N, C-alpha and C positions, 0 to 999 in steps of 0.2 A: 591492943595489938596482939593478935594471935600469932602462932608460929608460922602459919602460911603466909602472912603479910611479910614477916621477916625473911622467909625463904625467897619469896618473889622479889623483894627489894634487892637481896644479895645476888640473885640471878641476873637481874637487870644491870646491876653494878659491875659484875664480872664481865659482861658483854661490852660495857662501855670503857673498860680499862685501856684497851688498845687505842680507842679513838680519843681519849682524854689526855694521852701522853704528849701530843703536840701542843695543845694549849698550855699544859703545865710547863713545858720547856720554854715557851714564849714568855709566860708570866715570870718564871724564874730568871730568865735573862733580863727582863725588865726590872725586876727587883734588884738584881745584881748591879745594874747600871745606876738606878735611881737611889737606892738605899746604901750603896757601897758594901754590899754583902761580899764576904770572902768567897774565893773560888772553891774551897773545900766544902762549903755548904750547898753548892749547886746541885749535886746528885741527891742529897737528902731532901732538899726542897722540891725537886722534880718528882720524886717518889711520893712525898707527902701530898703535894698538890694533885697528882694523878689520882691517888686514892680518894682524896676529898672531893674532887670534881666528879669522879665516877659514882661515889655514894650519893652526891647531891642529885645527879641525873637519874640514878636508880630510884631514889625517893620520889622525884618528880614524876617519873614514868609510872610508878606504882599507884600514886594517888591522883594523878591528873585524869 
């Protein structure tokens, strides 16, 4: 993996940050209901899932 692959993956991921926030909120709400997650972890979970989802989509777009 060269530096250009990394840059393209990050560019695709940054674009997807906005669009992946809604699915991350829905998954976090589902986890809160099913797993009994505390309310104070909701924001951290949403941010983490948003970053994870956008990186996954960025990697998919780069190599697909």
